[in-house]
N, C-alpha and C positions, 0 to 999 in steps of 0.2 A: 280515773280512766282517760280523762282529757289530757292529763299530763303524760300518761303512758303513750297515747297516740301521738302526741307532739314529739315525744322522745324518739318514737319509732320512725316518724316521718323525717325528722332531722338526720337520724342515722342513715336512712335510705338515700336522702339527698346527698350526704357526704360520700356514699358509696358510688352514686351516679357520677358525681364530680371526679372521684378518683378513677373510675373506670374510663371517663372521658380523657383524663390526663394520660392514663396508661395506653389508651388506644390511639392517641394522637400521632406518636411516631410511626405506628404501623400504617396509618393513612398517608403520612408524609413519605413513607418508603415506596409507595406505589407510584413510581416514576414513569413518565412516558417512555415507551419502548421504540427503539430504532434498530431494525435488523440490518446489519451492515455486512455485505459480502466482499470476499477477496479471493482472487484466483492465484495470486503470487504465493510462493512458498519458500521464503528465504529470510535473511536477517532484516530486510526492510519492512517486514510486517510487524516487527516487535513493538512498535509504537501502539498498534492496536491491542496486541496481546497484553502489554503492560497497562494500557488504558483500562482494560477489564480487571486484570489481576490486582492492580494497585488502587483501584476504585476511583480513578481520575474522571471517568465519564459520569459516574454517580455523583461525584463531588460537584459537577456542574449541572446536575439536575436531569440526566438522561440515563436510561438503562439500555446500554448498547449490547446487542446479542450478535456475535460474530458467526458468519456462515461461510464455509469454504465451497466455492463453486469453481470448477476447473476451467470452464471455457467461457469466452465472451458471449456467444450466442445465448447460452443458458442464463448467463447473468442478465442480459438485456430482457430476455423473456420473463425472468423473475421480477425485474423492475417494472416491466409493463403490466404485469398481473397484480402488482402491489404486494407480493410476497416478501420483498425486501424493499427498503426505502433508500439505501445508499450503497455505494460501491467504492472499494479502494482499488483503483486500477489505473490504466494508462490512457492517454488521449485517444488511442485507437477506438476504444469503446464508444467514446462520445462522438467522434467524427463519423464512424460507420453508422451509428444509430441516427445521427442527424441527417446523413445522406439518405436514410430510409424514411425520414419524416418524423422521427421521435425527438422529443424535446429534452435532451440531456445537457447538463452543464457541469464543468469541473469548478468547484468552489474553494478548493485548497490544493496547492501543489506541495507535497511532502518530500518527494525526492526529485529535485529539479536539475538533475544532471545525468549523463550517461555514466555507467559504472559496470564493474564486473570484468571477468577475464574471458578472452577467447582462447579456449584450451585446445591443443592439438595432440595427436599421437606422436610418440617419440621420433618416428621417422620423418615427420614434417619439420623442415628447418626454416622455411621462409613462406611468406604469403603466396608466392608464386606456386609453391607446392600444393596449394589447395585446388588447383585446376584439376578437374576430373574426379574430385574427392566427394565424400558424403558429409554433409553438415547437418546436425540434428537441431530441431526446434520443437517447442511444445505444441504450437499451432501457428497457422498462417495468420498474420495480423496482430499477434500478441507481442508482449514486451520482449520476450526472448528473440522472437523473429525480427522485431524492429531493430534491436541493438545488433543482432547478427548482420542484418542487411546494411546497417550503417558502417559496420566494421569492414565488410567486403567492399563497400564503396570507398571507404578510407584507404584500402589497399589498392584500389583501381581495378577491382574485379567485378564481373557481372555474371550472375549464375547461368543465364542462358548462353551467353557467348563463350564462357569459360567451362561449360559443361560441369558446373557444380550442382550436385544433387542435394537440394534442400529437403530433408526428410522429416516428416512429422512423426515424432516419437511418442508424444502424449505423456501423460503422467506429470510429475513434478520434477524439480531439478535433481533429486536423488535418482530418478529413473534415467534421466539424460546422462548423468555422471556414470551410471552403471553401463549404459549403452556405449559410451566412449571407452570405458575401461575394458569392456568385452569385445571391442573391435567392430561393433555393429555400425558405428559411424567414425569418422576420422577427425572431426572437430565439432565444437559446440561452445556456445556461450554458457558460463556458469557464474553464479554469485560468488563472492569471495569465500564464504563459509564452505561451499561445496567444492570449489576449485582446489583448496589446500590439500585435500586427501589425494587428489590425482598428481599434484606436484611431487609428492613424496614417492610416487610410483614411476616417476620419469617422464610424465606428460609435461608438455611445454606450455607456457603462456606466450602466445604469439602477439597479443595486444591486451594491454590494461586499458579498457575504455575510459576509466576515471582519469587517465593522463593524456587522453586524445583530444580534449577540448572540442568535442563534437556537441553542438547545441541539441539539447534533448529535454523533454519533459517526461519524467518517470511516473512513479505512482502518486496518485492524488485522490482526493475525495470528490465523488460524483454523485449527483442526484438528478431527479427530473426537475426541470426548471419551475414548473408549477408548484411542485412540492416544496422546493426551497423557498419560493416566495411566500407560500402559505404557512410554512413552518420555519421561519427565519430563526427564532429562538433555539430550536432544536439543532439547526445547522451550526449556529454559533457555539452551542454547548459541545457538539461533537468535535468541532475545530479546537476549542479550548482544552478538551480532554486529550487530544492528540498532542497539542503543544506542551501540556504538562508532562506527557510521557517522553517527548523529545528532550525536554530540559532534564528529566530524570536520567535518560540515557547518557547525557553529557555531563552528569555530575559524577566525578571520579569515585566518591564514596559509595555509589550505587552499582559499581561495576559487577560485583558478585551476584547481585540480584538480577541484573540484566543477562549475564552469562547463564545463569540457571534457567531463566525464561527461554533463551535461545535453545539451550540444550533440550528442554522439555518439548517445546513446540516444534522444533525442527527434528526431533527424535535423533539427536546427536549423542554418541557415546564418548567422544573425545572432547574434553573441555578446550583443547587448543583450537579446534575448528570453530567453536563458539566464540572464542576470544578473537579470532581473526575477523569474524563477522562484527563483533563488538567494536574493534578498532576501526573498521571501515565506516561504521555508523557515526563515528566522531566527526567525519567530514561529509558524509552523505546527508545527515540530518542538518537542518538549519531552522532557526526561529522565523526566518522570512519565508512564509508559506504562500506567497502569491504565485499563481501559476505562471510558468515560463513560456510566454507567447512564442518566442522564436523557436523554441523546442517543439511546440505544438505544430507550428508551420512545417517543420522538418518532417514530423510524423505524417502530416497531411500529404506532403509531397510523395512520400513512400507509398502510402495507401492508394493514392490516385493512380499508381501505375497498374494496379489490378482492379480498381473500382473508380472509374472516372467520375462518378457522381460526388465523390468525396471532395473533388477539387472545387466544386461550387459552394461548399459549406463556408459560411462567414465565421471566422474565428471569434468575433465579437458575440456571436449567438451561442457559442458553446463554452464560454468562460464567464463565470459569475464571481466577481471579486467583492461582492457586498459583505459577506461574512468576514473575509480577511480585513476589509476596511474597518468594519465595526470593532472587531477584536483588537486590531492594532491601536485603536483609539482608547481602549480601556486601560484602567489601572492594572488589571491583571497581567496584560501583556507587557506593559512598561516595567512592572516588577520582575517578570521573567527575564527581560533583556538586561536589567540592572544586575540581577543575580548572576547572569551569565558572564558579566564583565569582571566579576570578582575572582 
């Protein structure tokens, strides 16, 4: 009997050990969750989509859940309530929130330049023809609005003086493209993937912002300053995941995967449109993800025209380069840079 009990106990112990080994991966799979919101709906979001689809965020120890929120005010409200922890957006979100007393900071600049096409109806031949016309934007203060305003400024135009009606269309870029195609508006900013379809219909590109050398900070990673300080490891993990995705996009052998992701997430039916977006990303994305301070100041100047409080915001208070500095010092980053040189 004693031998029987000893054998049974030994068997039970082995089962407990085996169960522990089997359950260990399940425990390890419970990663910290970061809900990351984005309002953009264009090729520039593919680093986030690929970060999830290819498992880059999980590779670095964080479960990123993407949330699409269309407007800046809704995004800020979600951040304030804790429903989301990070945002992929433009400096206007940070600057406007800071002007209202909220502690937001950009901790990674992913698209550090102006880009996209200012598309116009076939009858418009020159920038001067925009006087008295209707220009569509997604919202006032957003990325489409800011690049539109910079383009008008580049042309020497001013909406009030030149009677340019800046119309809020709402929706995403596909909605704005449709409004232009249907004659509801006469001009609009569109990302390269969405402008290509209108070019085929005779609509004109009056300015390629990517060739205009206008200082600009586009989409970047944003969080509450206190959250970033208390969760520095999570901020670093998200930044690493995005960098892995950027390197993936710029690896020629991965082109088909990137194009498929663009088609799926942008709901494109023509692979050629996705390829145009893919080609743009080769120069839009960069492994140097430090926020572009000069571009943020340019955005601050624009926003201050309608919200004077923005002018008092100190740029040093809304830019947090701690994660960029830590990641750039890592072997992971150095390996990405070396791989990109080959």
